[in-house]
C-alpha beads as a LAMMPS data file, in Angstrom:
LAMMPS data file: protein, C-alpha beads

220 atoms
219 bonds

1 atom types
1 bond types

-500.0 500.0 xlo xhi
-500.0 500.0 ylo yhi
-500.0 500.0 zlo zhi

Masses

1 110.0

Atoms # bond

1 1 1 109.098 178.652 -425.117
2 1 1 106.293 176.878 -426.188
3 1 1 103.385 175.156 -424.061
4 1 1 100.471 172.806 -424.396
5 1 1 98.512 171.589 -422.669
6 1 1 99.769 167.713 -423.051
7 1 1 102.999 168.909 -420.914
8 1 1 100.674 170.683 -418.447
9 1 1 98.691 167.605 -417.845
10 1 1 102.205 165.629 -416.925
11 1 1 103.261 168.139 -414.852
12 1 1 103.297 166.824 -410.817
13 1 1 102.198 169.801 -409.035
14 1 1 99.008 170.083 -410.678
15 1 1 98.328 166.333 -410.416
16 1 1 99.040 166.241 -406.898
17 1 1 97.210 169.768 -406.357
18 1 1 93.929 168.867 -408.930
19 1 1 93.777 166.141 -406.729
20 1 1 93.557 167.310 -403.569
21 1 1 91.833 170.040 -404.356
22 1 1 89.288 167.754 -405.067
23 1 1 88.948 165.573 -402.754
24 1 1 88.828 168.577 -400.640
25 1 1 85.457 169.770 -402.351
26 1 1 83.543 166.199 -401.701
27 1 1 84.896 167.126 -398.353
28 1 1 82.256 169.843 -398.056
29 1 1 79.649 168.220 -400.287
30 1 1 80.779 169.996 -403.684
31 1 1 80.026 168.817 -406.863
32 1 1 83.545 167.105 -409.319
33 1 1 85.826 169.563 -409.373
34 1 1 88.457 167.127 -410.159
35 1 1 90.279 165.519 -413.720
36 1 1 87.263 165.098 -415.393
37 1 1 85.565 169.160 -414.655
38 1 1 89.454 169.687 -416.027
39 1 1 89.481 167.854 -418.683
40 1 1 85.723 169.360 -419.717
41 1 1 86.206 173.038 -419.663
42 1 1 90.327 172.382 -421.568
43 1 1 88.550 171.447 -424.295
44 1 1 85.265 173.314 -424.898
45 1 1 87.919 176.478 -424.211
46 1 1 90.031 175.809 -426.937
47 1 1 86.918 174.187 -429.332
48 1 1 84.686 177.752 -428.472
49 1 1 88.191 179.613 -430.512
50 1 1 88.895 177.129 -432.176
51 1 1 85.256 177.627 -434.159
52 1 1 85.269 180.981 -433.960
53 1 1 89.106 181.227 -436.029
54 1 1 90.837 183.014 -433.652
55 1 1 94.830 181.736 -433.486
56 1 1 96.855 180.137 -432.032
57 1 1 98.302 180.168 -429.591
58 1 1 95.134 181.473 -427.637
59 1 1 92.955 178.125 -428.328
60 1 1 95.878 176.582 -427.115
61 1 1 96.168 178.856 -423.477
62 1 1 91.907 178.716 -423.791
63 1 1 92.775 175.032 -423.310
64 1 1 95.452 175.511 -420.672
65 1 1 93.871 177.981 -418.994
66 1 1 90.443 175.358 -418.509
67 1 1 92.212 173.060 -416.931
68 1 1 93.331 174.757 -414.312
69 1 1 90.964 177.360 -413.969
70 1 1 90.756 175.621 -410.716
71 1 1 92.906 173.291 -409.419
72 1 1 93.684 176.701 -406.082
73 1 1 89.990 174.927 -403.907
74 1 1 93.046 172.763 -402.376
75 1 1 93.567 176.689 -401.103
76 1 1 89.999 177.841 -399.592
77 1 1 86.261 177.473 -401.969
78 1 1 85.958 181.514 -400.976
79 1 1 89.874 182.516 -402.847
80 1 1 89.890 179.841 -404.778
81 1 1 89.948 182.156 -408.573
82 1 1 92.440 184.056 -406.488
83 1 1 94.708 181.453 -405.380
84 1 1 94.184 179.324 -408.715
85 1 1 95.934 182.201 -410.799
86 1 1 99.602 182.617 -408.278
87 1 1 99.215 179.176 -408.034
88 1 1 99.049 178.676 -412.380
89 1 1 101.694 181.312 -412.706
90 1 1 103.975 180.050 -410.274
91 1 1 103.551 176.625 -411.930
92 1 1 104.643 178.352 -416.201
93 1 1 107.139 180.177 -414.721
94 1 1 109.072 176.933 -414.018
95 1 1 108.219 175.911 -416.880
96 1 1 109.702 178.778 -418.541
97 1 1 106.508 179.799 -420.455
98 1 1 106.926 183.166 -421.880
99 1 1 105.342 186.403 -418.866
100 1 1 102.984 187.078 -422.032
101 1 1 100.954 183.680 -422.164
102 1 1 101.561 183.960 -417.882
103 1 1 99.836 186.810 -418.263
104 1 1 97.031 185.954 -420.644
105 1 1 96.077 182.393 -418.522
106 1 1 96.093 184.034 -415.271
107 1 1 94.245 186.814 -415.748
108 1 1 91.870 184.065 -417.954
109 1 1 91.769 182.158 -414.197
110 1 1 91.532 185.268 -412.227
111 1 1 87.624 186.313 -413.767
112 1 1 85.867 182.992 -414.171
113 1 1 83.459 183.387 -411.479
114 1 1 81.166 185.055 -410.920
115 1 1 79.927 187.326 -409.186
116 1 1 83.668 189.557 -410.086
117 1 1 84.941 187.868 -412.538
118 1 1 84.943 189.737 -416.283
119 1 1 85.882 188.921 -419.436
120 1 1 88.347 190.378 -420.202
121 1 1 89.978 188.709 -422.877
122 1 1 89.334 185.845 -425.621
123 1 1 90.767 182.654 -423.234
124 1 1 89.146 184.334 -420.584
125 1 1 85.711 184.441 -422.570
126 1 1 86.749 180.933 -423.337
127 1 1 86.508 179.420 -419.778
128 1 1 83.472 180.845 -418.721
129 1 1 81.299 179.983 -420.758
130 1 1 83.231 176.335 -420.686
131 1 1 82.941 176.199 -417.637
132 1 1 79.923 177.133 -417.230
133 1 1 78.321 174.718 -419.965
134 1 1 79.496 172.080 -417.324
135 1 1 76.107 170.501 -415.732
136 1 1 76.014 167.306 -415.534
137 1 1 74.714 164.483 -413.743
138 1 1 78.090 162.506 -413.461
139 1 1 79.466 165.488 -411.243
140 1 1 77.511 164.526 -408.453
141 1 1 79.172 161.823 -405.681
142 1 1 75.843 161.050 -404.167
143 1 1 73.650 160.838 -406.074
144 1 1 70.874 159.990 -402.532
145 1 1 71.990 162.742 -401.219
146 1 1 69.667 165.489 -404.562
147 1 1 66.892 165.957 -401.637
148 1 1 68.999 167.646 -399.711
149 1 1 71.451 170.053 -402.379
150 1 1 69.786 172.063 -404.887
151 1 1 73.501 172.349 -407.211
152 1 1 73.701 168.233 -406.922
153 1 1 69.706 168.138 -407.098
154 1 1 70.020 170.171 -410.173
155 1 1 73.566 168.982 -411.886
156 1 1 71.657 165.089 -411.557
157 1 1 68.831 166.568 -413.352
158 1 1 70.905 167.438 -416.428
159 1 1 71.151 165.097 -418.485
160 1 1 72.416 166.316 -421.784
161 1 1 74.295 169.478 -421.760
162 1 1 76.078 170.761 -425.004
163 1 1 77.362 173.862 -426.222
164 1 1 77.088 175.179 -429.466
165 1 1 79.931 177.196 -431.773
166 1 1 78.309 178.351 -434.599
167 1 1 80.368 180.886 -436.002
168 1 1 78.712 181.484 -439.015
169 1 1 75.717 182.661 -436.544
170 1 1 77.212 183.469 -434.178
171 1 1 75.863 182.566 -431.283
172 1 1 77.219 180.191 -428.614
173 1 1 74.303 178.266 -426.845
174 1 1 74.048 176.280 -424.023
175 1 1 71.537 173.543 -424.896
176 1 1 69.791 171.607 -421.774
177 1 1 68.395 167.856 -420.836
178 1 1 66.395 168.988 -417.526
179 1 1 64.559 165.640 -415.827
180 1 1 62.352 167.306 -414.829
181 1 1 60.974 164.823 -412.415
182 1 1 63.111 165.641 -410.882
183 1 1 64.485 169.125 -410.627
184 1 1 62.684 171.835 -412.327
185 1 1 63.614 173.625 -414.798
186 1 1 62.843 177.006 -412.153
187 1 1 65.397 175.013 -410.188
188 1 1 68.415 175.578 -412.730
189 1 1 67.527 179.301 -412.824
190 1 1 67.084 179.596 -409.437
191 1 1 71.309 179.144 -408.718
192 1 1 72.041 179.313 -412.145
193 1 1 71.305 182.931 -413.002
194 1 1 73.724 184.731 -412.382
195 1 1 76.139 182.182 -414.393
196 1 1 74.416 183.002 -417.469
197 1 1 74.513 186.979 -417.066
198 1 1 78.257 185.989 -416.746
199 1 1 77.737 183.398 -419.537
200 1 1 76.691 186.706 -421.895
201 1 1 78.816 189.574 -421.202
202 1 1 81.838 186.227 -422.221
203 1 1 79.656 185.973 -425.642
204 1 1 79.829 189.406 -426.321
205 1 1 83.398 190.215 -425.572
206 1 1 83.458 187.086 -428.027
207 1 1 81.451 189.069 -430.586
208 1 1 77.729 186.672 -430.408
209 1 1 75.041 186.200 -429.338
210 1 1 74.405 183.463 -425.855
211 1 1 71.195 181.622 -426.324
212 1 1 70.043 179.083 -423.450
213 1 1 68.134 176.148 -424.838
214 1 1 66.935 173.696 -421.665
215 1 1 64.519 171.211 -423.280
216 1 1 64.100 171.981 -426.632
217 1 1 62.850 175.490 -425.500
218 1 1 64.862 178.393 -426.078
219 1 1 64.734 180.944 -422.165
220 1 1 67.491 183.123 -423.120

Bonds

1 1 1 2
2 1 2 3
3 1 3 4
4 1 4 5
5 1 5 6
6 1 6 7
7 1 7 8
8 1 8 9
9 1 9 10
10 1 10 11
11 1 11 12
12 1 12 13
13 1 13 14
14 1 14 15
15 1 15 16
16 1 16 17
17 1 17 18
18 1 18 19
19 1 19 20
20 1 20 21
21 1 21 22
22 1 22 23
23 1 23 24
24 1 24 25
25 1 25 26
26 1 26 27
27 1 27 28
28 1 28 29
29 1 29 30
30 1 30 31
31 1 31 32
32 1 32 33
33 1 33 34
34 1 34 35
35 1 35 36
36 1 36 37
37 1 37 38
38 1 38 39
39 1 39 40
40 1 40 41
41 1 41 42
42 1 42 43
43 1 43 44
44 1 44 45
45 1 45 46
46 1 46 47
47 1 47 48
48 1 48 49
49 1 49 50
50 1 50 51
51 1 51 52
52 1 52 53
53 1 53 54
54 1 54 55
55 1 55 56
56 1 56 57
57 1 57 58
58 1 58 59
59 1 59 60
60 1 60 61
61 1 61 62
62 1 62 63
63 1 63 64
64 1 64 65
65 1 65 66
66 1 66 67
67 1 67 68
68 1 68 69
69 1 69 70
70 1 70 71
71 1 71 72
72 1 72 73
73 1 73 74
74 1 74 75
75 1 75 76
76 1 76 77
77 1 77 78
78 1 78 79
79 1 79 80
80 1 80 81
81 1 81 82
82 1 82 83
83 1 83 84
84 1 84 85
85 1 85 86
86 1 86 87
87 1 87 88
88 1 88 89
89 1 89 90
90 1 90 91
91 1 91 92
92 1 92 93
93 1 93 94
94 1 94 95
95 1 95 96
96 1 96 97
97 1 97 98
98 1 98 99
99 1 99 100
100 1 100 101
101 1 101 102
102 1 102 103
103 1 103 104
104 1 104 105
105 1 105 106
106 1 106 107
107 1 107 108
108 1 108 109
109 1 109 110
110 1 110 111
111 1 111 112
112 1 112 113
113 1 113 114
114 1 114 115
115 1 115 116
116 1 116 117
117 1 117 118
118 1 118 119
119 1 119 120
120 1 120 121
121 1 121 122
122 1 122 123
123 1 123 124
124 1 124 125
125 1 125 126
126 1 126 127
127 1 127 128
128 1 128 129
129 1 129 130
130 1 130 131
131 1 131 132
132 1 132 133
133 1 133 134
134 1 134 135
135 1 135 136
136 1 136 137
137 1 137 138
138 1 138 139
139 1 139 140
140 1 140 141
141 1 141 142
142 1 142 143
143 1 143 144
144 1 144 145
145 1 145 146
146 1 146 147
147 1 147 148
148 1 148 149
149 1 149 150
150 1 150 151
151 1 151 152
152 1 152 153
153 1 153 154
154 1 154 155
155 1 155 156
156 1 156 157
157 1 157 158
158 1 158 159
159 1 159 160
160 1 160 161
161 1 161 162
162 1 162 163
163 1 163 164
164 1 164 165
165 1 165 166
166 1 166 167
167 1 167 168
168 1 168 169
169 1 169 170
170 1 170 171
171 1 171 172
172 1 172 173
173 1 173 174
174 1 174 175
175 1 175 176
176 1 176 177
177 1 177 178
178 1 178 179
179 1 179 180
180 1 180 181
181 1 181 182
182 1 182 183
183 1 183 184
184 1 184 185
185 1 185 186
186 1 186 187
187 1 187 188
188 1 188 189
189 1 189 190
190 1 190 191
191 1 191 192
192 1 192 193
193 1 193 194
194 1 194 195
195 1 195 196
196 1 196 197
197 1 197 198
198 1 198 199
199 1 199 200
200 1 200 201
201 1 201 202
202 1 202 203
203 1 203 204
204 1 204 205
205 1 205 206
206 1 206 207
207 1 207 208
208 1 208 209
209 1 209 210
210 1 210 211
211 1 211 212
212 1 212 213
213 1 213 214
214 1 214 215
215 1 215 216
216 1 216 217
217 1 217 218
218 1 218 219
219 1 219 220
């Protein structure tokens, strides 16, 4: 059976688990991980593979994996990667998705997080890049508390985040605009260096280079 992101979005379990996961993360002080983040990662994941001329169903599978990659936060933040993959396997099995496609999706979800994750297939590589690209002030739940948490402060300082895919030059670039009155560039590297490392691995898997630009300056 062919599967589409639209079918996933209307699944009652997906809706309930994503809502609850985002609520629970809010309780413990994490940034937004709800429908907004899911939509952005899904769209970016699909676009990465589409721009690099991967054939269907891989771009659509990337969109689905991107949408569901954080659903396991409904269980626990610490083990959310494995939980997300297992919940996804259960839901997609109920939807009669082929075992081959389920395997691609859950391996992508199960490997999207550093430090243990590795880009094991194109779908996984795309989800890694898309997930780490979603750094933006709209993810901060309470701007009044940004001085208390470096993750909130860095996210809130990012006014623009854009992931550019240049298929001809084989370069994937993350372009950030940061308000340095809120957070210094070094703060970004303090908490996101491991994320940039896994992004470079993902880009290499897709036979591209990974560049990071902050306020117009190339830093990686």
